[in-house]
Steps between C-alpha positions, in 0.01 A plus 500: 500500500420170328262275690623141542300243306340211690244225443151647527631842399434680175715549192452616142529211254412415140171312501501223239119504482429877505810575287585805716733589785261502797498473877552142623509325838820301564427130552852355516853635525851364461727710719401861440356439151130430435447189284119443504237771506121539487350776284283737702287567190425153354616279793718283273817340641823511302875549525624846595605714202637846582421642154318424179651221285560751219772660715827321426675594827266330753514167317877498537471613862243227574743239366767630736262487797408138429861397446618656825193428714689251718808720533553745781434866431870578547605269216416702189564829680859409591604463135376846407673829570393740773163673488480868410466592869798287598703648213411854613621421854825352367557802272435742787742314729763491225464877445530563874809278530674677209423838657627432853767231456856612550396828660671617817311559823577871482325530160157435654311795649275431797133545410323790669185675376682833531779392258473584132590219261578482126469209258783253549564592865575205726288491814520299823157463663469377861219257413535420127880489475712626211332647196544724198281795399345406164254787445411844632124532533270799542425637842835438668501126449763260369487141385777293658582149385580272793590132469148376574295771325486858372345744745376857478636710785489870591804727474576868542243554777575749775391455861 
């Protein structure tokens, strides 16, 4: 988990005096971005620099931060596509919809731990809803894709 940055907190920054990326104390912030820092080694005050100036990428990123400092955090984000996590959720939902759409009620088998399922079987679970068996796992387990998530459930168990 990434710790939120705040004034008085610590962050790694390029020190213009020491010429190294060192630990710094945050003096001033604009939104969630540090702008002024104090080097914990030499006590000099300077603008926040995420990486050494020799790295081309941070200089371009720093220009973007300064240009959008007054904008809301949703502004630049809204013009980009979905994140990898959001894309994975959308892909999973799309796969689920293709698998269960247009299927009749009688094509879904009620889920019971005593039932034995194969890949591609349609399942109706009392809590999770409609799903499709995507994988058979070791130890009498199956992976079933439901609309909200894939779950590992038991199958083929006797009482």
